[in-house]
Z-matrix of the N, CA and C atoms (Angstrom, degrees):
N
C 1 1.445
C 2 1.525 1 107.85
N 3 1.319 2 116.58 1 140.28
C 4 1.452 3 121.35 2 -175.92
C 5 1.517 4 109.77 3 -124.31
N 6 1.337 5 116.43 4 132.68
C 7 1.460 6 122.96 5 173.85
C 8 1.519 7 106.32 6 -92.02
N 9 1.337 8 117.56 7 115.61
C 10 1.456 9 121.17 8 -174.05
C 11 1.524 10 114.10 9 -87.40
N 12 1.324 11 118.94 10 3.38
C 13 1.463 12 121.13 11 179.03
C 14 1.522 13 109.80 12 -59.39
N 15 1.328 14 116.80 13 130.97
C 16 1.458 15 120.85 14 177.62
C 17 1.521 16 113.81 15 77.48
N 18 1.321 17 117.81 16 12.81
C 19 1.467 18 122.06 17 -177.61
C 20 1.523 19 111.24 18 -64.86
N 21 1.323 20 115.99 19 135.93
C 22 1.462 21 120.47 20 172.82
C 23 1.510 22 107.68 21 -70.20
N 24 1.301 23 116.62 22 144.60
C 25 1.449 24 120.97 23 175.83
C 26 1.533 25 109.11 24 -59.54
N 27 1.330 26 116.97 25 131.71
C 28 1.471 27 121.72 26 -177.41
C 29 1.529 28 111.96 27 -55.34
N 30 1.315 29 116.86 28 -37.10
C 31 1.463 30 120.28 29 -178.81
C 32 1.517 31 110.83 30 -63.88
N 33 1.329 32 116.89 31 -42.08
C 34 1.456 33 120.78 32 179.95
C 35 1.524 34 110.30 33 -65.30
N 36 1.318 35 116.51 34 -44.82
C 37 1.462 36 120.36 35 -179.84
C 38 1.523 37 110.47 36 -61.19
N 39 1.328 38 118.26 37 -43.77
C 40 1.459 39 120.69 38 -179.88
C 41 1.528 40 111.11 39 -65.29
N 42 1.350 41 117.72 40 -38.84
C 43 1.463 42 120.79 41 178.86
C 44 1.528 43 110.53 42 -63.84
N 45 1.312 44 116.41 43 -42.22
C 46 1.463 45 120.60 44 177.86
C 47 1.521 46 109.70 45 -63.15
N 48 1.325 47 116.80 46 -40.71
C 49 1.460 48 121.22 47 -177.27
C 50 1.526 49 112.30 48 -62.80
N 51 1.346 50 117.50 49 -23.04
C 52 1.460 51 119.57 50 179.18
C 53 1.528 52 111.58 51 -71.62
N 54 1.342 53 117.71 52 -28.77
C 55 1.460 54 119.81 53 -177.41
C 56 1.525 55 112.98 54 -102.63
N 57 1.312 56 117.43 55 -24.32
C 58 1.460 57 122.09 56 176.44
C 59 1.528 58 108.08 57 -139.73
N 60 1.302 59 115.49 58 160.13
C 61 1.460 60 118.63 59 178.20
C 62 1.514 61 109.01 60 -81.11
N 63 1.333 62 116.52 61 130.37
C 64 1.458 63 122.31 62 179.90
C 65 1.524 64 108.62 63 -112.38
N 66 1.326 65 115.61 64 132.76
C 67 1.465 66 121.22 65 179.39
C 68 1.524 67 108.57 66 -136.47
N 69 1.318 68 115.65 67 168.56
C 70 1.459 69 120.77 68 178.87
C 71 1.520 70 109.25 69 -147.36
N 72 1.322 71 114.87 70 150.65
C 73 1.451 72 120.37 71 -179.78
C 74 1.509 73 110.41 72 -157.04
N 75 1.331 74 115.40 73 -167.59
C 76 1.447 75 117.54 74 -176.40
C 77 1.509 76 114.32 75 -148.82
N 78 1.326 77 113.04 76 152.34
C 79 1.454 78 121.91 77 167.17
C 80 1.527 79 103.08 78 -96.96
N 81 1.329 80 115.41 79 97.71
C 82 1.456 81 121.86 80 -174.26
C 83 1.518 82 108.84 81 -89.98
N 84 1.340 83 115.23 82 127.73
C 85 1.456 84 119.00 83 -179.74
C 86 1.518 85 111.31 84 -126.70
N 87 1.324 86 114.81 85 157.47
C 88 1.446 87 122.91 86 176.76
C 89 1.525 88 107.73 87 -156.98
N 90 1.311 89 115.49 88 177.37
C 91 1.464 90 121.12 89 176.47
C 92 1.517 91 108.08 90 -125.06
N 93 1.339 92 116.40 91 131.27
C 94 1.460 93 120.04 92 -179.18
C 95 1.526 94 110.43 93 -75.64
N 96 1.331 95 116.95 94 -178.28
C 97 1.474 96 122.07 95 -176.47
C 98 1.524 97 112.36 96 -59.43
N 99 1.339 98 117.34 97 -26.60
C 100 1.468 99 121.36 98 179.36
C 101 1.527 100 111.78 99 -88.53
N 102 1.343 101 116.67 100 1.57
C 103 1.461 102 120.39 101 179.33
C 104 1.518 103 114.15 102 84.09
N 105 1.339 104 116.39 103 12.18
C 106 1.462 105 120.67 104 -179.13
C 107 1.532 106 110.78 105 -86.27
N 108 1.320 107 115.53 106 137.38
C 109 1.450 108 121.97 107 179.08
C 110 1.534 109 110.30 108 -65.55
N 111 1.314 110 116.30 109 135.02
C 112 1.456 111 122.85 110 177.27
C 113 1.525 112 108.90 111 -133.61
N 114 1.340 113 115.73 112 144.32
C 115 1.459 114 122.36 113 177.27
C 116 1.521 115 108.72 114 -117.55
N 117 1.325 116 116.11 115 145.88
C 118 1.452 117 122.33 116 -179.27
C 119 1.528 118 110.00 117 -90.75
N 120 1.327 119 116.83 118 125.03
C 121 1.460 120 121.58 119 177.43
C 122 1.519 121 109.11 120 -125.83
N 123 1.343 122 114.90 121 157.23
C 124 1.458 123 120.68 122 178.60
C 125 1.518 124 109.92 123 -127.86
N 126 1.323 125 115.21 124 155.74
C 127 1.465 126 122.37 125 172.36
C 128 1.522 127 104.53 126 -105.46
N 129 1.336 128 116.30 127 110.06
C 130 1.464 129 120.47 128 -169.38
C 131 1.529 130 113.98 129 -83.91
N 132 1.326 131 115.21 130 -179.79
C 133 1.467 132 120.94 131 -176.26
C 134 1.522 133 113.26 132 -67.09
N 135 1.335 134 117.15 133 -12.06
C 136 1.462 135 121.36 134 176.96
C 137 1.526 136 111.93 135 -95.03
N 138 1.356 137 116.03 136 2.41
C 139 1.458 138 120.52 137 179.59
C 140 1.515 139 113.47 138 80.57
N 141 1.326 140 116.33 139 24.04
C 142 1.461 141 122.06 140 -176.26
C 143 1.530 142 109.98 141 -117.95
N 144 1.335 143 116.15 142 139.41
C 145 1.466 144 121.52 143 173.18
C 146 1.517 145 108.24 144 -78.39
N 147 1.327 146 116.37 145 132.01
C 148 1.458 147 121.57 146 -176.91
C 149 1.527 148 110.13 147 -159.29
N 150 1.320 149 116.54 148 -164.02
C 151 1.464 150 123.37 149 178.11
C 152 1.532 151 109.43 150 -104.42
N 153 1.333 152 116.99 151 152.51
C 154 1.465 153 118.82 152 176.79
C 155 1.529 154 111.24 153 -66.50
N 156 1.332 155 115.67 154 137.80
C 157 1.462 156 121.49 155 178.53
C 158 1.513 157 109.34 156 -165.93
N 159 1.329 158 115.76 157 166.68
C 160 1.453 159 120.34 158 176.57
C 161 1.507 160 111.91 159 -177.92
N 162 1.317 161 115.36 160 178.98
C 163 1.465 162 122.20 161 -175.51
C 164 1.528 163 112.57 162 -72.94
N 165 1.311 164 115.78 163 162.88
C 166 1.456 165 122.37 164 173.63
C 167 1.520 166 108.97 165 -83.57
N 168 1.320 167 116.80 166 139.02
C 169 1.465 168 122.63 167 175.87
C 170 1.519 169 109.39 168 -102.64
N 171 1.320 170 116.75 169 129.23
C 172 1.460 171 120.93 170 174.42
C 173 1.514 172 112.65 171 54.23
N 174 1.324 173 115.94 172 -126.84
C 175 1.466 174 122.00 173 -177.10
C 176 1.531 175 112.49 174 -97.60
N 177 1.335 176 116.73 175 21.72
C 178 1.462 177 120.53 176 179.23
C 179 1.527 178 111.42 177 -59.69
N 180 1.317 179 115.41 178 147.89
C 181 1.459 180 119.86 179 168.79
C 182 1.528 181 107.60 180 -81.16
N 183 1.304 182 116.26 181 167.50
C 184 1.463 183 119.74 182 176.89
C 185 1.525 184 110.39 183 -61.25
N 186 1.332 185 117.07 184 -40.00
C 187 1.459 186 120.88 185 -179.58
C 188 1.529 187 111.27 186 -64.16
N 189 1.325 188 116.44 187 -42.98
C 190 1.468 189 120.15 188 178.61
C 191 1.523 190 110.57 189 -63.68
N 192 1.320 191 116.66 190 -41.99
C 193 1.465 192 120.56 191 179.28
C 194 1.523 193 110.98 192 -64.40
N 195 1.331 194 116.88 193 -42.95
C 196 1.466 195 120.72 194 179.44
C 197 1.532 196 110.10 195 -59.03
N 198 1.320 197 116.53 196 -47.26
C 199 1.466 198 121.49 197 -179.50
C 200 1.529 199 110.62 198 -61.62
N 201 1.331 200 117.19 199 -45.91
C 202 1.468 201 121.69 200 179.78
C 203 1.521 202 111.68 201 -63.86
N 204 1.330 203 117.01 202 -45.37
C 205 1.469 204 120.60 203 -178.60
C 206 1.532 205 111.92 204 -64.02
N 207 1.317 206 117.32 205 -40.86
C 208 1.468 207 121.00 206 177.58
C 209 1.528 208 109.51 207 -60.46
N 210 1.335 209 115.87 208 -45.31
C 211 1.469 210 120.69 209 178.98
C 212 1.528 211 111.08 210 -64.70
N 213 1.343 212 117.76 211 -45.43
C 214 1.465 213 120.85 212 -178.54
C 215 1.530 214 112.37 213 -65.25
N 216 1.319 215 117.26 214 -40.21
C 217 1.465 216 120.31 215 -175.90
C 218 1.519 217 114.20 216 -80.88
N 219 1.349 218 116.71 217 -27.56
C 220 1.470 219 119.25 218 -173.01
C 221 1.525 220 114.93 219 -127.66
N 222 1.328 221 117.65 220 -12.07
C 223 1.457 222 120.55 221 -175.37
C 224 1.512 223 113.48 222 76.84
N 225 1.317 224 118.43 223 3.86
C 226 1.466 225 122.81 224 -176.83
C 227 1.527 226 109.82 225 -94.23
N 228 1.333 227 115.80 226 125.78
C 229 1.466 228 121.87 227 174.13
C 230 1.521 229 107.99 228 -84.01
N 231 1.323 230 117.00 229 141.53
C 232 1.461 231 118.97 230 -178.20
C 233 1.524 232 111.41 231 -144.05
N 234 1.309 233 114.76 232 168.78
C 235 1.453 234 123.01 233 172.95
C 236 1.522 235 106.63 234 -112.27
N 237 1.318 236 115.61 235 121.38
C 238 1.457 237 120.88 236 -177.48
C 239 1.527 238 109.82 237 -79.93
N 240 1.326 239 115.12 238 134.28
C 241 1.457 240 122.48 239 178.99
C 242 1.517 241 111.09 240 -111.63
N 243 1.318 242 116.52 241 -145.26
C 244 1.465 243 120.67 242 -175.20
C 245 1.532 244 113.74 243 -72.60
N 246 1.311 245 114.07 244 158.02
C 247 1.460 246 121.17 245 174.64
C 248 1.528 247 108.59 246 -64.68
N 249 1.319 248 116.00 247 132.66
C 250 1.465 249 121.41 248 175.48
C 251 1.524 250 108.94 249 -90.23
N 252 1.339 251 115.46 250 -52.09
C 253 1.459 252 119.57 251 -175.71
C 254 1.526 253 109.42 252 -171.44
N 255 1.326 254 115.57 253 152.14
C 256 1.463 255 122.36 254 170.10
C 257 1.522 256 107.14 255 -107.52
N 258 1.326 257 115.62 256 135.42
C 259 1.459 258 119.34 257 175.14
C 260 1.526 259 108.08 258 -122.29
N 261 1.315 260 115.85 259 156.34
C 262 1.460 261 121.46 260 179.60
C 263 1.522 262 108.03 261 -137.24
N 264 1.321 263 115.48 262 137.72
C 265 1.462 264 119.99 263 179.09
C 266 1.523 265 109.21 264 -153.54
N 267 1.328 266 116.37 265 154.83
C 268 1.467 267 119.83 266 179.14
C 269 1.527 268 110.90 267 -80.19
N 270 1.319 269 115.82 268 142.54
C 271 1.461 270 121.56 269 174.94
C 272 1.525 271 108.35 270 -133.16
N 273 1.323 272 115.25 271 154.54
C 274 1.455 273 120.02 272 178.75
C 275 1.514 274 109.05 273 -118.18
N 276 1.319 275 114.99 274 132.09
C 277 1.455 276 119.92 275 178.02
C 278 1.523 277 108.05 276 -138.62
N 279 1.315 278 115.14 277 124.69
C 280 1.465 279 121.46 278 -179.01
C 281 1.524 280 111.59 279 51.46
N 282 1.333 281 116.65 280 41.17
C 283 1.453 282 122.20 281 176.26
C 284 1.513 283 115.58 282 80.21
N 285 1.331 284 117.87 283 1.87
C 286 1.463 285 121.61 284 -179.33
C 287 1.527 286 109.39 285 -112.30
N 288 1.329 287 115.98 286 130.57
C 289 1.461 288 121.46 287 177.15
C 290 1.521 289 109.85 288 -91.67
N 291 1.334 290 116.20 289 140.19
C 292 1.461 291 121.50 290 174.35
C 293 1.518 292 108.35 291 -152.57
N 294 1.320 293 116.36 292 167.43
C 295 1.463 294 121.08 293 179.72
C 296 1.519 295 110.33 294 -90.11
N 297 1.309 296 115.13 295 142.91
C 298 1.465 297 121.87 296 175.21
C 299 1.521 298 107.10 297 -120.81
N 300 1.322 299 116.26 298 129.07
C 301 1.457 300 122.06 299 177.32
C 302 1.525 301 108.40 300 -113.54
N 303 1.318 302 115.89 301 130.14
C 304 1.463 303 120.92 302 179.61
C 305 1.523 304 109.27 303 -121.84
N 306 1.328 305 116.07 304 126.40
C 307 1.466 306 122.36 305 174.75
C 308 1.527 307 107.33 306 -96.79
N 309 1.328 308 116.40 307 120.62
C 310 1.463 309 120.90 308 177.59
C 311 1.518 310 109.50 309 -104.72
N 312 1.333 311 115.60 310 129.81
C 313 1.450 312 122.88 311 -179.90
C 314 1.522 313 110.23 312 -112.56
N 315 1.310 314 115.65 313 151.89
C 316 1.458 315 120.66 314 171.26
C 317 1.523 316 106.13 315 -74.34
N 318 1.319 317 118.06 316 137.38
C 319 1.468 318 121.34 317 -177.28
C 320 1.525 319 109.53 318 -139.48
N 321 1.314 320 116.29 319 132.56
C 322 1.466 321 122.82 320 -179.64
C 323 1.519 322 108.40 321 -102.20
N 324 1.330 323 116.61 322 137.42
C 325 1.468 324 121.14 323 179.33
C 326 1.516 325 110.29 324 -141.46
N 327 1.312 326 115.34 325 162.07
C 328 1.458 327 121.10 326 171.31
C 329 1.527 328 107.29 327 -73.45
N 330 1.329 329 116.23 328 152.26
C 331 1.460 330 121.12 329 179.81
C 332 1.527 331 108.74 330 -82.06
N 333 1.336 332 115.25 331 83.74
C 334 1.462 333 122.45 332 -179.92
C 335 1.530 334 108.32 333 -116.49
N 336 1.319 335 115.76 334 161.70
C 337 1.457 336 120.17 335 179.63
C 338 1.531 337 109.98 336 -72.13
N 339 1.335 338 117.72 337 120.37
C 340 1.469 339 120.28 338 178.02
C 341 1.530 340 111.31 339 -69.39
N 342 1.324 341 115.54 340 151.24
C 343 1.463 342 121.88 341 177.38
C 344 1.525 343 107.72 342 -123.67
N 345 1.340 344 117.24 343 99.56
C 346 1.467 345 119.65 344 -178.07
C 347 1.527 346 111.80 345 -62.32
N 348 1.313 347 115.90 346 139.36
C 349 1.456 348 121.56 347 -178.24
C 350 1.523 349 110.85 348 -94.27
N 351 1.318 350 115.95 349 109.28
C 352 1.462 351 120.42 350 176.21
C 353 1.524 352 110.51 351 -62.03
N 354 1.338 353 116.76 352 -35.08
C 355 1.464 354 121.25 353 179.77
C 356 1.529 355 111.37 354 -61.80
N 357 1.334 356 116.65 355 -29.01
C 358 1.463 357 122.07 356 178.74
C 359 1.529 358 111.70 357 -91.41
N 360 1.328 359 116.70 358 0.14
C 361 1.455 360 120.75 359 -179.72
C 362 1.517 361 114.25 360 82.50
N 363 1.320 362 116.06 361 15.32
C 364 1.468 363 121.09 362 -178.62
C 365 1.526 364 108.11 363 -93.24
N 366 1.333 365 116.05 364 117.97
C 367 1.462 366 119.75 365 -177.40
C 368 1.530 367 112.65 366 -90.98
N 369 1.344 368 116.68 367 -26.19
C 370 1.460 369 121.29 368 177.67
C 371 1.527 370 109.21 369 -147.65
N 372 1.318 371 115.16 370 149.62
C 373 1.463 372 122.27 371 173.02
C 374 1.522 373 105.87 372 -145.44
N 375 1.318 374 116.91 373 130.33
C 376 1.460 375 119.05 374 -177.38
C 377 1.528 376 111.31 375 -156.52
N 378 1.325 377 113.99 376 160.88
C 379 1.461 378 121.78 377 174.58
C 380 1.519 379 108.09 378 -90.63
N 381 1.319 380 116.85 379 134.90
C 382 1.460 381 121.60 380 178.87
C 383 1.525 382 109.34 381 -135.61
N 384 1.327 383 116.41 382 162.55
C 385 1.457 384 119.09 383 176.72
C 386 1.533 385 108.98 384 -74.43
N 387 1.327 386 117.68 385 163.52
C 388 1.473 387 120.49 386 -176.02
C 389 1.527 388 114.27 387 -55.96
N 390 1.324 389 117.85 388 -39.62
C 391 1.464 390 120.48 389 180.00
C 392 1.531 391 111.12 390 -63.30
N 393 1.335 392 116.00 391 -42.71
C 394 1.464 393 120.18 392 177.66
C 395 1.522 394 110.72 393 -65.00
N 396 1.327 395 116.56 394 -40.54
C 397 1.465 396 120.46 395 179.95
C 398 1.526 397 110.21 396 -58.75
N 399 1.319 398 116.37 397 -39.43
C 400 1.465 399 119.88 398 178.82
C 401 1.527 400 111.56 399 -72.13
N 402 1.321 401 116.86 400 -45.28
C 403 1.467 402 119.41 401 -175.08
C 404 1.529 403 112.71 402 -72.33
N 405 1.331 404 117.96 403 -28.68
C 406 1.456 405 121.05 404 -179.42
C 407 1.524 406 113.41 405 -75.70
N 408 1.339 407 116.97 406 -27.08
C 409 1.467 408 120.34 407 -173.64
C 410 1.520 409 111.51 408 -54.99
N 411 1.319 410 115.42 409 124.02
C 412 1.453 411 120.72 410 -179.33
C 413 1.516 412 113.93 411 -88.64
N 414 1.318 413 116.93 412 -10.73
C 415 1.460 414 121.26 413 -179.34
C 416 1.524 415 108.92 414 -115.38
N 417 1.324 416 117.18 415 125.00
C 418 1.469 417 121.87 416 -176.88
C 419 1.518 418 112.49 417 -56.24
N 420 1.327 419 117.52 418 -45.85
C 421 1.466 420 119.79 419 -178.16
C 422 1.524 421 111.65 420 -63.86
N 423 1.315 422 117.45 421 -35.35
C 424 1.468 423 120.54 422 179.51
C 425 1.528 424 109.78 423 -70.80
N 426 1.325 425 117.31 424 -35.47
C 427 1.464 426 120.74 425 175.35
C 428 1.534 427 109.57 426 -59.09
N 429 1.323 428 116.92 427 -41.34
C 430 1.473 429 121.37 428 177.90
C 431 1.528 430 111.22 429 -64.61
N 432 1.326 431 117.27 430 -36.81
C 433 1.466 432 121.43 431 176.53
C 434 1.528 433 109.64 432 -62.39
N 435 1.325 434 116.87 433 -45.53
C 436 1.470 435 121.13 434 179.52
C 437 1.531 436 109.79 435 -61.01
N 438 1.318 437 116.68 436 -44.82
C 439 1.468 438 120.83 437 -179.87
C 440 1.535 439 110.43 438 -58.59
N 441 1.313 440 116.63 439 -45.49
C 442 1.465 441 121.02 440 179.73
C 443 1.537 442 110.92 441 -65.20
N 444 1.320 443 116.73 442 -40.41
C 445 1.461 444 121.37 443 -179.18
C 446 1.525 445 111.44 444 -63.91
N 447 1.317 446 116.71 445 -38.43
C 448 1.476 447 119.99 446 -179.12
C 449 1.516 448 111.60 447 -57.65
N 450 1.317 449 117.51 448 -33.40
C 451 1.470 450 121.44 449 178.78
C 452 1.538 451 111.36 450 -73.05
N 453 1.315 452 117.66 451 -15.96
C 454 1.467 453 122.33 452 -176.73
C 455 1.516 454 113.38 453 -98.37
N 456 1.331 455 117.81 454 -13.63
C 457 1.467 456 121.42 455 -173.83
C 458 1.523 457 110.57 456 -79.41
N 459 1.339 458 116.67 457 128.41
C 460 1.466 459 119.81 458 179.53
C 461 1.533 460 111.60 459 -69.18
N 462 1.304 461 115.90 460 153.30
C 463 1.468 462 121.55 461 177.33
C 464 1.524 463 110.32 462 -66.52
N 465 1.332 464 116.10 463 152.63
C 466 1.471 465 121.05 464 178.85
C 467 1.513 466 110.04 465 -61.88
N 468 1.307 467 115.15 466 148.65
C 469 1.469 468 120.21 467 -179.58
C 470 1.494 469 110.83 468 -104.48
């Protein structure tokens, strides 16, 4: 399920995607049986702990892509919430450098066992406490996204 509040116009997103790579992902949170906050992290194809994310397919919105990528990489269904942060960084592919922009959304999920997708290059996916989520992050900008998201997550009920 996707919350479309604050959605970028699809035309603008597609135009941006022609000049830079656009991706979307999520800071997925849940509460375990004891009511403790847990965040979903993945071990990516580069051997780095990070958050689930990926490219937009076709005319997908960023929110739709984030939801699909989280499901594809971890098997976890979620509800996409507000934008946490957009980050931009240079990437190299086939000897060509270009900018990649990733929109990270807050995402709520049931506390279920994640299933990492080998096809997506994900070797591990697991729920961790907030401190672990911060310390495991291999990318500085993603660590900042997690920090910002923690301030947005509602208390357990």
